[in-house]
C-alpha positions, 0 to 999 in steps of 0.5 A: 739123673744124679747117681751119688756113689759113697765109699763104704770104707768112710765113716756114715755121713749122719747128713746123708739120706741113706745114713741108717741109724745105729741099732743099739744092743746089735753088734756092728756088722763088718765084712771078715778081713781078706786073706790079703789083710791077713797077709799084711797083718801077720807080716807087719807084727812079725809072724812071717819072718820065718820060711813061708809057702804061698800057694797062688792062683796067677795065671799066664804060666807063673808059678803056682807055689812059691816058698821062701823068706819075705825080704820086703814088701813093695807097698805100691805094688801090693807084693811081697818080695821072696828070697827063695831057697836059691837066693832068687828074689820071686815076686809074689803078688797079694792078690793071687795069694789063695793060701799060705803057711810058715814052713821053718825057720832059716837059720 
């Protein structure tokens, strides 16, 4: 038995036996953006330049709430590096963020 997997993020292959035709007049269905995608979009547009508070659903005794200014994005690790109020660098894995809010500008 042969199993063929297709990447759902790629364009549909019209030659595939599983390709469905477009339905005229129907809105395109898409999954909503994930929280990590929203965070990345906000960071890249400059909206997260001020101090930000993150709530984390991390396990293993790590901090569940961190506040700081984003220093940089570690794209390979999919992680924000925050500069905390005591100037300490804090790692915030995007997959663990359950909510975030901008607090105030550091000045």
